[in-house]
C-alpha positions in Angstrom: 19.9 -19.6 16.4 17.4 -17.0 14.9 15.9 -14.4 17.2 12.5 -13.2 16.3 10.7 -10.1 18.1 6.9 -10.6 18.5 5.1 -7.2 19.0 1.5 -7.9 19.0 -1.0 -9.8 21.2 -0.9 -13.7 19.5 -2.5 -16.6 20.1 -0.7 -18.7 22.8 0.6 -21.5 20.7 2.9 -19.1 18.8 6.2 -19.2 21.4 5.8 -23.6 21.2 5.7 -23.6 17.2 8.5 -21.4 16.7 10.5 -23.2 19.1 9.2 -26.3 17.4 11.1 -25.0 14.4 14.3 -24.0 16.1 13.7 -20.3 16.8 14.2 -18.1 19.8 11.1 -16.1 20.2 10.9 -13.0 22.4 7.5 -12.5 22.6 6.5 -8.9 23.7 2.9 -7.8 22.8 3.1 -4.8 25.3 6.2 -3.2 24.0 5.8 0.3 22.5 6.5 1.3 19.3 9.6 3.6 20.7 11.0 0.2 22.2 10.8 -1.9 19.1 12.9 0.8 17.5 15.4 0.7 19.9 15.5 -3.2 19.9 14.5 -4.4 16.6 18.6 -4.4 15.5 19.1 -7.4 17.5 16.6 -9.7 15.8 16.5 -11.7 12.5 12.9 -11.7 12.5 9.8 -9.7 13.2 6.3 -10.6 13.6 3.4 -8.4 13.8 -0.3 -7.9 13.6 -1.2 -3.9 13.4 0.7 -2.6 16.1 2.7 -0.1 14.0 3.7 0.6 10.5 6.8 -0.9 9.0 8.7 1.7 7.1 12.2 2.7 6.3 13.0 4.3 9.6 12.4 1.3 11.2 14.1 -1.0 8.6 17.1 0.9 8.5 18.2 -0.1 11.8 17.6 -3.4 11.7 20.8 -4.6 9.8 20.4 -8.0 10.8 16.3 -8.9 9.7 15.7 -11.4 7.5 12.0 -11.5 7.5 8.6 -9.3 8.7 5.7 -11.7 9.2 2.6 -10.2 9.3 -0.3 -12.1 11.3 -3.1 -11.9 8.8 -3.5 -11.0 5.1 -3.2 -7.3 4.4 0.5 -5.9 4.3 -0.6 -2.3 3.3 1.1 -1.1 6.5 5.0 -2.5 5.3 7.0 -1.0 3.2 7.6 -3.8 0.7 9.8 -1.7 -2.0 12.1 -1.2 0.9 12.1 -5.1 2.1 12.8 -6.1 -1.4 16.1 -3.2 -1.7 17.2 -5.2 1.3 16.3 -8.7 0.6 14.2 -9.2 3.3 11.6 -11.6 2.9 7.7 -10.2 3.7 5.4 -13.1 4.8 1.7 -13.0 5.9 -1.0 -15.6 6.3 -4.3 -15.2 4.2 -4.5 -18.9 4.1 -5.1 -18.5 7.9 -8.0 -16.3 8.1 -9.7 -17.0 4.7 -12.6 -19.7 5.9 -13.4 -17.1 8.5 -13.8 -14.2 6.2 -15.7 -16.6 3.6 -18.3 -17.5 6.2 -18.5 -14.0 7.5 -19.4 -12.4 4.4 -21.9 -15.1 3.5 -23.3 -14.5 6.9 -23.6 -10.6 6.3 -25.4 -11.3 2.9 -28.0 -13.6 4.2 -28.6 -11.2 6.9 -29.4 -8.4 4.8 -31.6 -10.3 2.2 -33.5 -11.6 4.9 -33.8 -8.7 7.0 -32.5 -10.9 10.2 -31.0 -7.7 12.1 -34.2 -5.6 11.5 -36.6 -8.2 12.4 -34.6 -9.0 15.6 -34.5 -5.9 16.8 -38.4 -5.2 16.0 -39.4 -8.4 17.8 -37.5 -7.4 20.8 -39.4 -4.6 21.0 -43.0 -6.3 20.5 -43.3 -5.5 16.8 -44.4 -8.5 14.5 -43.8 -7.3 11.1 -43.7 -10.0 8.8 -44.6 -8.4 5.4 -41.9 -5.6 6.2 -39.5 -8.3 6.8 -39.9 -10.4 3.8 -36.8 -11.9 2.3 -34.8 -12.8 -0.7 -33.7 -16.0 -2.0 -30.0 -16.2 -2.6 -30.2 -18.8 -5.5 -32.3 -16.2 -7.4 -29.3 -14.0 -7.4 -25.9 -13.5 -9.4 -22.8 -12.9 -6.8 -20.1 -10.7 -8.4 -16.7 -11.2 -6.4 -14.0 -8.5 -6.7 -10.5 -10.0 -6.4 -10.4 -13.9 -6.4 -7.4 -14.8 -4.2 -7.8 -16.8 -0.9 -10.7 -14.6 0.7 -12.8 -14.6 -2.9 -12.7 -18.1 -3.2 -13.5 -18.8 0.3 -16.7 -16.8 0.0 -17.3 -18.7 -3.6 -17.0 -22.3 -2.3 -19.8 -20.9 0.6 -22.0 -20.3 -1.9 -22.0 -23.2 -4.0 -24.7 -24.9 -2.2 -27.2 -22.1 -2.5 -27.4 -22.3 -6.2 -26.7 -19.0 -7.2 -24.4 -18.0 -10.2 -20.9 -16.6 -9.1 -19.0 -14.4 -11.2 -15.3 -13.4 -10.0 -13.4 -10.8 -11.6 -9.6 -10.3 -11.0 -7.2 -7.9 -12.5 -3.9 -9.6 -11.7 -4.5 -13.2 -13.0 -6.3 -15.2 -15.9 -7.5 -18.8 -16.2 -9.0 -18.9 -12.8 -12.5 -20.5 -13.4 -13.2 -23.3 -11.1 -16.1 -25.4 -9.7 -17.2 -22.4 -7.3 -17.0 -19.3 -9.5 -16.6 -18.4 -13.4 -14.0 -16.0 -14.4 -15.1 -12.8 -16.0 -14.3 -9.1 -17.0 -15.7 -6.3 -15.2 -17.9 -5.6 -17.9 -19.9 -8.6 -17.6 -20.4 -8.1 -13.9 -21.7 -4.3 -14.8 -24.4 -6.2 -16.5 -25.2 -9.3 -14.3 -24.4 -8.9 -10.8 -26.7 -8.6 -8.1 -23.9 -8.8 -5.0 -20.8 -7.2 -5.3 -18.6 -8.3 -2.6 -15.0 -7.0 -2.1 -11.8 -9.1 -1.8 -8.8 -7.0 -2.9 -5.7 -5.6 -1.0 -5.0 -1.9 -0.2 -2.2 -0.8 -2.7 -1.8 2.3 -4.6 -4.1 1.2 -7.5 -7.6 -0.1 -5.3 -7.1 3.0 -3.1 -10.6 4.7 -3.3 -10.9 2.8 -6.4 -14.8 2.1 -5.5 -16.4 5.9 -6.4 -19.5 6.9 -8.0 -18.1 6.1 -11.5 -17.2 2.7 -10.5 -20.3 1.9 -9.2 -22.3 4.0 -11.5 -21.6 1.3 -14.4 -23.5 -1.4 -12.5 -27.0 -2.0 -14.0 -28.9 -3.6 -11.2 -29.6 -2.2 -7.6 -26.4 -4.2 -5.4 -26.1 -5.7 -2.6 -22.6 -4.4 -1.3 -20.1 -6.1 1.0 -16.7 -4.9 2.0 -14.3 -7.1 3.9 -11.3 -6.2 2.1 -10.0 -2.8 3.5 -12.4 0.4 4.4 -10.2 2.8 2.1 -11.2 1.3 -1.1 -14.3 3.6 -0.6 -14.8 6.6 1.0 -17.9 7.0 3.5 -19.5 9.1 0.9 -19.6 7.1 -2.1 -21.7 4.5 0.0 -24.0 7.3 1.3 -24.3 8.3 -2.3 -24.9 5.0 -3.6 -27.8 3.9 -1.1 -29.6 7.3 -1.4 -29.7 7.0 -5.6 -30.3 3.2 -4.9 -27.4 1.8 -6.7 -26.8 0.0 -3.8 -30.0 -1.6 -2.1 -28.0 -2.8 1.0 -24.8 -2.7 2.6 -22.6 -4.8 4.8 -19.4 -3.5 6.0 -16.8 -5.1 7.9 -14.4 -2.6 7.3 -14.4 1.2 7.3 -12.5 4.1 5.8 -11.4 5.4 8.8 -11.9 2.8 11.7 -10.6 4.8 14.8 -14.2 6.0 15.3 -13.4 8.9 17.8 -10.8 10.5 15.2 -13.6 11.0 12.5 -13.3 14.2 10.4 -16.5 16.2 10.6 -17.8 15.1 7.2 -17.0 11.5 8.1 -18.9 11.7 11.4 -22.1 13.2 9.7 -22.1 10.5 6.9 -21.2 7.6 9.7 -24.1 9.3 11.7 -26.4 8.7 8.8 -25.3 5.2 7.7 -25.7 4.3 11.3 -29.3 5.3 11.2 -30.2 3.3 8.0 -31.6 -0.1 8.2 -30.2 -1.6 5.0 -26.7 -0.7 6.7 -25.0 -3.6 8.5 -21.8 -3.3 10.5 -19.2 -5.1 11.9 -16.3 -4.2 13.6 -13.1 -5.5 11.3 -13.8 -9.1 12.4 -14.2 -11.0 9.3 -11.0 -13.1 9.5 -11.3 -12.7 13.5 -12.3 -16.0 15.1 -11.4 -18.2 17.6 -9.9 -20.7 15.0 -8.3 -18.4 12.8 -6.4 -17.0 15.6 -4.4 -19.9 16.2 -4.4 -20.9 12.4 -2.5 -18.1 11.1 0.3 -18.9 13.7 0.3 -22.2 11.8 0.6 -20.9 8.4 3.3 -18.5 9.7 5.2 -21.1 11.4 5.3 -23.2 8.2 6.0 -20.3 6.0 8.9 -19.3 8.3 10.5 -22.9 8.3 10.3 -22.9 4.6 12.4 -19.9 4.4 14.9 -20.8 6.7 15.3 -24.2 5.3 15.4 -22.6 1.4 18.4 -20.2 2.9 
């Protein structure tokens, strides 16, 4: 029987789901990183969310390991090159939380375009400022999506009913136009986009991809949405874009440094400035973290593990 170590808190369904495909799950959500290093040699599979990085020093201690499964989409904390060398399969579950991300992106965009966050605060303070909170209609705008995988497609699907034009750019594939978005070049987005929403993984190419030069090529002021990874753009880039008017408003579910108690001096100054701006909307990296996706991720991972083991 395949023994699998689970080292993060998961939806309660994970244990019966894995047992249902003949796996022996060892569910230890409170395990420490040191204990993982000690115990992993006894397992054929590892399932985790974000408790720790999975690098060479850990993987070298696991001679029996057949797969590593990430309960989510991003795999930037896992050394895939070393996994390939060892013929260890890397699994993730972007299909499990893409609907949540699509809805969250739409919610952020509608909130920013209609000043819902500022209007709410002002009414609570007994300020009735109708003109100051006049909004814009989404159907008059062109939405640019960077990265047209599971997440980008889910966002595009939810935009369809609004009647806006949706252009998608993806640098790793072609021929992906569909009923929800039109395949476009980055240059086309430069000229046409009013909204720019990022749905790309964090890798060596994308790390700090979005800088002043990148945003400076866009002709229109942008509504900027990031539900990808915070490290694709620095906090100081977002501040610059807002100050110069390149970005009209920013919706940020992810940040360059999400451990807010460990911000550098520069990051803290910029974060405090962003937090004071009415045209900035934050959420704590919960775009894909709904009650439904919490369980659906387990289902996706279980199906992929079952397929992998049956194939073997």
